[in-house]
C-alpha positions as CSV (number, residue, x, y, z in Angstrom):
1,M,2.4,52.5,-59.0
2,A,1.1,56.1,-58.7
3,V,-2.4,57.1,-57.7
4,N,-3.4,60.8,-58.0
5,G,0.3,61.7,-58.2
6,V,1.2,59.7,-55.1
7,D,3.6,56.8,-55.4
8,I,2.3,53.7,-53.6
9,N,4.7,50.9,-53.0
10,M,2.6,47.7,-52.4
11,K,5.5,46.0,-50.9
12,D,5.9,48.7,-48.2
13,I,2.2,48.5,-47.5
14,W,2.3,44.7,-47.0
15,K,5.4,45.0,-44.9
16,E,3.8,47.7,-42.7
17,S,0.7,45.5,-42.3
18,T,2.7,42.5,-41.3
19,I,4.7,44.5,-38.7
20,N,1.4,45.8,-37.3
21,N,0.0,42.2,-37.1
22,I,3.1,41.0,-35.4
23,N,3.0,43.8,-32.9
24,N,-0.7,43.2,-32.2
25,Q,0.0,39.5,-31.6
26,K,2.9,40.4,-29.2
27,K,0.4,42.5,-27.3
28,I,-2.3,39.9,-27.2
29,L,-0.1,36.9,-26.3
30,P,0.8,38.1,-22.8
31,I,-2.8,38.9,-22.1
32,V,-3.9,35.4,-23.2
33,L,-1.2,33.8,-21.1
34,I,-2.2,35.8,-18.1
35,I,-5.9,34.8,-18.6
36,I,-4.8,31.1,-18.8
37,I,-2.6,31.3,-15.7
38,I,-5.4,33.1,-13.7
39,S,-7.9,30.5,-14.9
40,V,-5.7,27.6,-13.9
41,I,-5.1,29.1,-10.5
42,L,-8.8,29.7,-9.9
43,I,-9.7,26.2,-11.0
44,G,-6.9,24.8,-8.7
45,I,-8.3,26.8,-5.8
46,L,-11.8,25.6,-6.5
47,Y,-10.5,22.0,-6.8
48,L,-8.7,22.2,-3.5
49,N,-11.5,23.9,-1.5
50,N,-14.8,23.0,-3.1
51,S,-15.8,19.3,-2.9
52,I,-18.5,19.7,-5.6
53,V,-16.1,21.1,-8.1
54,R,-13.5,18.5,-7.2
55,E,-16.0,15.7,-7.6
56,W,-17.0,17.0,-11.1
57,I,-13.4,17.5,-12.2
58,D,-12.3,14.0,-10.9
59,K,-15.2,12.4,-12.7
60,N,-15.3,14.3,-16.0
61,I,-11.8,15.6,-16.6
62,F,-9.4,13.2,-14.8
63,R,-11.7,10.2,-15.5
64,K,-11.1,8.8,-12.0
65,E,-14.4,6.9,-11.9
66,V,-14.4,3.2,-13.1
67,K,-17.7,1.3,-13.3
68,Q,-18.2,-2.4,-13.0
69,D,-18.3,-4.2,-16.4
70,K,-16.4,-1.3,-18.0
71,A,-13.0,-2.4,-16.5
72,T,-10.5,-4.8,-18.0
73,T,-11.2,-8.3,-16.7
74,I,-9.5,-11.6,-16.1
75,D,-11.9,-14.6,-16.4
76,L,-11.6,-17.2,-13.7
77,K,-11.9,-20.8,-14.9
78,E,-11.9,-22.3,-11.4
79,I,-13.8,-21.2,-8.3
80,N,-11.3,-22.2,-5.6
81,T,-8.4,-20.0,-6.6
82,N,-5.9,-17.9,-4.5
83,I,-5.5,-14.4,-5.9
84,Y,-2.9,-11.8,-5.0
85,A,-1.7,-8.4,-6.4
86,F,2.0,-7.6,-6.4
87,N,4.2,-5.1,-8.1
88,K,2.3,-4.4,-11.3
89,Y,0.7,-7.8,-11.7
90,I,-2.1,-10.0,-10.5
91,G,-1.3,-13.6,-9.7
92,I,-3.7,-16.5,-9.6
93,L,-2.6,-19.7,-7.8
94,N,-4.6,-22.8,-8.6
95,K,-3.6,-26.5,-8.8
96,N,0.1,-25.7,-8.4
97,K,0.1,-23.2,-11.3
98,F,0.8,-19.6,-10.6
99,E,-0.5,-17.5,-13.5
100,I,0.8,-13.9,-13.7
101,Y,-1.4,-11.3,-15.5
102,N,-0.5,-7.7,-16.5
103,N,-2.8,-4.6,-16.1
104,S,-4.3,-5.3,-19.6
105,G,-5.6,-8.7,-18.4
106,N,-3.1,-10.7,-20.5
107,K,-1.2,-13.6,-19.0
108,E,2.5,-13.0,-19.1
109,E,3.9,-16.0,-17.2
110,E,3.0,-19.3,-15.6
111,L,5.1,-20.8,-12.8
112,E,5.1,-24.2,-11.1
113,I,4.4,-23.6,-7.4
114,Q,3.9,-26.7,-5.3
115,I,1.6,-24.9,-2.8
116,S,-2.2,-25.2,-2.4
117,N,-3.0,-23.1,0.6
118,P,-0.7,-20.1,0.5
119,Y,0.5,-17.2,2.7
120,F,1.5,-14.3,0.5
121,D,3.7,-11.3,1.3
122,S,5.2,-8.8,-1.1
123,S,7.5,-5.7,-1.1
124,N,8.9,-3.8,-4.0
125,R,9.3,-6.3,-6.8
126,F,9.5,-9.3,-4.5
127,L,6.8,-11.8,-3.6
128,A,7.1,-14.6,-1.0
129,I,4.7,-17.5,-1.2
130,A,4.6,-20.1,1.6
131,E,2.4,-23.1,2.3
132,S,0.1,-22.4,5.3
133,Y,1.1,-24.9,8.0
134,G,3.3,-26.7,5.4
135,Q,7.0,-26.7,4.5
136,K,7.4,-25.1,1.1
137,L,8.6,-21.6,0.5
138,Y,9.1,-19.7,-2.8
139,V,10.4,-16.2,-3.6
140,I,9.5,-14.6,-6.9
141,S,11.2,-11.5,-8.3
142,D,9.1,-9.7,-11.0
143,K,7.9,-12.8,-12.9
144,N,10.6,-15.4,-12.1
145,I,11.2,-17.8,-9.2
146,M,14.4,-16.6,-7.5
147,W,14.7,-19.5,-5.1
148,E,12.7,-22.0,-3.1
149,D,13.2,-24.0,0.1
150,T,11.7,-26.6,2.4
151,V,11.6,-26.0,6.2
152,D,11.3,-28.3,9.2
153,G,8.0,-27.8,11.0
154,E,5.0,-25.9,9.8
155,I,5.0,-22.3,8.4
156,S,2.6,-20.0,10.3
157,Q,3.9,-16.6,8.9
158,V,6.1,-15.2,6.1
159,H,7.6,-11.7,5.7
160,I,9.7,-10.2,3.0
161,N,11.3,-6.7,2.9
162,K,11.9,-4.5,-0.1
163,N,15.4,-5.9,-0.7
164,G,14.2,-9.6,-0.8
165,Y,15.2,-10.6,2.8
166,V,12.8,-13.1,4.2
167,A,11.7,-14.1,7.7
168,V,9.7,-17.3,8.0
169,V,7.9,-18.2,11.3
170,V,7.8,-21.9,11.9
171,V,5.8,-23.8,14.6
172,N,5.3,-27.4,15.8
173,T,8.9,-28.2,16.2
174,S,10.8,-29.0,19.5
175,H,10.6,-25.2,20.2
176,K,7.4,-23.2,20.5
177,T,8.5,-21.0,17.5
178,V,11.5,-20.9,15.2
179,I,12.1,-17.9,12.9
180,V,14.3,-18.6,9.9
181,I,16.1,-15.6,8.2
182,Y,17.1,-15.7,4.5
183,N,19.0,-13.2,2.4
184,A,17.9,-12.2,-1.1
185,Q,19.8,-15.1,-2.7
186,G,17.9,-17.7,-0.6
187,E,20.9,-18.3,1.7
188,E,19.7,-19.2,5.3
189,L,21.5,-16.7,7.6
190,F,20.4,-17.9,11.0
191,K,17.5,-19.2,13.1
192,I,15.9,-17.6,16.2
193,Y,14.5,-19.9,18.8
194,I,11.5,-18.8,20.9
195,S,10.6,-21.2,23.7
196,S,7.5,-19.8,25.3
197,N,5.8,-16.7,23.9
198,R,3.6,-16.6,20.9
199,T,5.0,-14.7,17.9
200,S,2.5,-12.1,16.7
201,D,4.5,-10.6,13.8
202,V,8.0,-10.0,12.4
203,S,9.6,-7.3,10.3
204,I,13.0,-6.8,8.7
205,S,14.4,-3.3,8.4
206,N,14.8,-1.7,5.0
207,D,18.6,-1.6,5.4
208,N,18.7,-5.4,6.2
209,K,20.4,-4.7,9.6
210,H,17.6,-5.5,12.1
211,I,14.8,-7.9,12.6
212,A,12.0,-7.0,15.0
213,I,9.8,-9.6,16.7
214,A,6.4,-9.0,18.3
215,E,5.7,-11.5,21.1
216,V,2.6,-12.0,23.2
217,D,2.9,-13.7,26.6
218,T,-0.4,-15.3,27.6
219,S,0.9,-17.5,30.4
220,G,-0.3,-15.1,33.1
221,S,-3.7,-13.7,34.0
222,I,-2.9,-10.5,32.1
223,I,-1.6,-10.4,28.5
224,Q,2.0,-9.0,28.1
225,S,3.2,-7.8,24.7
226,N,6.9,-7.3,23.9
227,V,8.9,-6.1,20.9
228,K,12.4,-7.5,20.5
229,I,15.0,-6.0,18.1
230,L,18.0,-8.1,17.0
231,S,21.0,-7.2,15.0
232,I,21.1,-9.4,11.9
233,E,24.9,-9.1,11.5
234,K,25.5,-10.2,15.1
235,A,22.9,-13.0,15.0
236,R,24.5,-14.3,11.8
237,S,27.9,-14.3,13.6
238,K,26.3,-16.1,16.6
239,K,27.2,-13.3,19.0
240,E,25.5,-13.4,22.3
241,D,24.6,-9.7,22.3
242,S,22.6,-9.9,19.1
243,L,19.5,-8.9,21.1
244,E,19.8,-5.1,21.1
245,N,16.6,-4.1,23.0
246,T,13.3,-5.3,24.4
247,Y,10.3,-3.0,24.6
248,K,7.6,-4.1,27.0
249,S,4.1,-2.7,26.7
250,E,1.8,-1.9,29.5
251,N,0.0,-4.9,31.0
252,G,-3.1,-5.9,29.0
253,K,-2.1,-4.3,25.7
254,L,-2.3,-6.7,22.7
255,I,0.2,-6.1,19.8
256,T,-1.1,-7.2,16.4
257,N,1.3,-5.9,13.8
258,I,4.7,-4.4,13.4
259,E,6.3,-2.8,10.3
260,Y,9.7,-1.2,9.6
261,H,9.6,2.1,7.7
262,D,12.5,4.1,6.4
263,K,15.3,5.2,8.8
264,N,14.7,2.2,11.1
265,K,11.4,3.6,12.3
266,L,9.5,0.6,13.7
267,V,5.7,1.2,13.9
268,C,3.8,-1.1,16.3
269,M,0.1,-1.5,16.1
270,Y,-1.9,-2.5,19.2
271,T,-5.7,-3.1,19.5
272,D,-6.0,0.3,21.3
273,S,-3.1,2.4,19.9
274,I,-0.2,2.8,17.5
275,R,3.3,3.4,18.7
276,I,6.7,4.1,17.1
277,I,10.1,2.9,18.2
278,E,13.0,5.0,16.9
279,D,16.4,5.9,18.3
280,G,15.8,3.7,21.3
281,Q,12.6,5.5,22.3
282,D,9.1,4.1,22.3
283,K,6.4,6.7,22.0
284,E,2.7,6.8,21.2
285,L,1.4,8.1,17.8
286,I,-2.3,7.3,18.1
287,N,-4.5,6.5,21.1
288,N,-7.9,5.1,20.4
289,K,-9.5,6.1,23.7
290,N,-12.8,7.8,23.3
291,K,-12.7,7.2,19.5
292,K,-14.8,4.9,17.4
293,V,-12.0,3.5,15.4
294,L,-13.1,1.3,12.5
295,F,-9.7,0.2,11.1
296,Q,-6.0,0.8,11.5
297,S,-3.0,0.0,9.3
298,V,0.8,0.4,9.6
299,E,1.6,-1.0,6.1
300,T,1.5,2.2,4.0
301,D,4.9,3.5,3.1
302,N,6.2,5.8,5.9
303,S,2.6,6.5,7.0
304,I,0.0,5.0,9.3
305,I,-3.7,4.9,8.8
306,S,-6.6,5.2,11.2
307,V,-10.2,5.3,10.1
308,E,-12.7,6.7,12.5
309,E,-16.5,6.8,12.4
310,K,-18.0,10.2,13.2
311,S,-21.6,11.1,13.4
312,S,-22.8,13.5,10.7
313,G,-26.5,13.6,11.6
314,L,-29.2,11.9,13.6
315,F,-29.0,8.6,11.6
316,T,-25.9,9.2,9.5
317,A,-22.2,8.9,10.0
318,D,-19.0,9.6,8.0
319,S,-15.7,7.8,7.8
320,I,-12.7,10.0,8.6
321,V,-9.4,8.6,7.2
322,N,-6.4,10.0,9.2
323,I,-3.1,9.5,7.4
324,I,-0.2,10.3,9.7
325,N,3.3,10.8,8.3
326,V,5.8,8.7,10.3
327,E,8.6,11.1,9.6
328,N,7.1,14.3,10.9
329,Q,3.8,13.2,12.4
330,N,1.8,15.6,10.1
331,T,-1.8,14.4,9.5
332,K,-3.8,14.4,6.2
333,Q,-7.5,13.7,6.3
334,Y,-9.9,12.3,3.8
335,Q,-13.7,12.2,4.5
336,I,-16.2,9.7,3.1
337,K,-19.9,10.3,3.6
338,S,-20.6,6.6,4.5
339,I,-19.3,3.9,6.8
340,A,-16.2,2.0,5.5
341,K,-16.6,-1.8,5.6
342,E,-13.0,-2.8,4.9
343,L,-9.6,-1.1,4.8
344,Y,-6.7,-2.2,2.5
345,S,-3.4,-0.5,2.2
346,Y,-0.1,-1.1,0.3
347,G,2.7,1.2,-0.6
348,D,1.2,4.7,-1.3
349,I,-2.3,3.4,-1.8
350,I,-5.2,3.1,0.6
351,A,-8.5,1.4,-0.5
352,L,-11.7,1.7,1.4
353,N,-14.6,-0.7,0.6
354,L,-17.9,1.1,1.1
355,G,-20.0,-1.9,0.0
356,T,-20.8,-1.2,-3.6
357,E,-18.0,1.3,-4.1
358,I,-14.2,1.4,-3.4
359,E,-12.4,4.7,-2.8
360,F,-8.7,4.4,-3.7
361,I,-6.8,7.3,-2.2
362,N,-3.1,8.1,-1.8
363,K,-1.2,8.9,1.4
364,G,-1.5,12.6,0.5
365,G,-5.2,12.3,1.0
366,W,-6.2,12.6,-2.6
367,L,-8.6,10.4,-4.6
368,V,-6.8,8.2,-7.1
369,K,-9.7,6.1,-8.5
370,R,-13.3,5.3,-7.5
371,Y,-14.7,2.0,-8.5
372,I,-18.5,1.6,-8.6
373,A,-20.1,-1.8,-8.6
374,K,-23.7,-3.1,-9.2
375,Q,-23.3,-5.6,-6.3
376,E,-21.7,-6.0,-2.9
377,I,-17.9,-6.0,-3.1
378,T,-16.4,-8.8,-0.9
379,N,-12.8,-9.3,-2.0
380,I,-10.1,-6.9,-3.1
381,V,-6.4,-7.5,-3.9
382,L,-4.1,-4.5,-3.9
383,S,-0.6,-3.4,-4.8
384,N,0.9,0.0,-5.4
385,N,0.1,-0.1,-9.2
386,I,-2.9,-2.3,-9.6
387,A,-6.0,-3.5,-7.8
388,G,-8.2,-6.4,-8.5
389,I,-11.9,-6.6,-7.6
390,V,-12.6,-10.3,-7.2
391,Y,-15.9,-11.8,-8.2
392,R,-17.0,-15.5,-8.5
393,D,-16.1,-15.8,-12.1
394,K,-13.8,-12.9,-12.9
395,I,-11.4,-10.2,-11.6
396,E,-11.9,-6.6,-12.7
397,I,-8.7,-4.6,-12.9
398,V,-8.3,-1.1,-11.7
399,N,-5.0,0.6,-12.7
400,L,-3.7,2.9,-10.1
């Protein structure tokens, strides 16, 4: 086509226009990407350093807030039920029936469990259920009964490690205490006989090589707490040197809980401190002197928890959650502007009951979920993946 003597090729014009558009887009795209990256960085900085911004993002963007009556529920048909959270399930034991529910509130399995007053303990995918001051013991893996047994005497404690090894503390036999050790297949490996001291707690190492026993001697005028560590292999072979070490605390210290963490680190909780035993050394991690400690826990994976009350005003106080890494002793803190009423912990999750709210945080010190109720919360069951807030006629599920 010719206009005023000049040939115009429309195809060339269209081609040139397209090239210009592409060039413009190539110029704009990096600018847009830079703006997005800068925005993300700025939002991240504000999220990390500004509690008001973080609160808004958690609530409106990440949807971390769950309100009562908005959560998935499991209706309770009976009032006197025993409820426990394990793995990714919530279990309800009533009238020798153990019903297992998923995080959608649907029943997936029902097991026959001849227990009415249970002790529960879980680790990884394993759950141990024992009759409190009875003889029956069951071990469940995922949703199936792996094995069961009946012991002589009365069960006062049960412990299971992440590989399914079980320690059962039995009383009211000819000995003061008998501890029965089972492997993951339910084979009884050996028994430990304790003639005098009271057994406060037991724990099996994650590599199945050691069992630790916390004992309390109350025969004298001053309490004496001891921790004994035995080799499982040597005890199974009935070797006399199966007792590898005994750690005696200072006079008057009362041990309440022990827990093996990775790399054979044994954390010991006393009423006034938390200590760690590793490589044959016993050292202090936390001392509660001159602190108003509300709660402690050694049951979080490779971390210990200490919740302190600190004054924030003339008539107000905050709860400071100290999360100490067992491996390197680094501390993360999480602050709550109210006084915690209860502490629950399991795996990577820490739950603090504030009365009508529950703060679920992880061991990195970050909020995972916040549950807000219309009434006082009195009972929580917790695993690493799921929590249940237990009311008289229902359980509300919070997915973690």
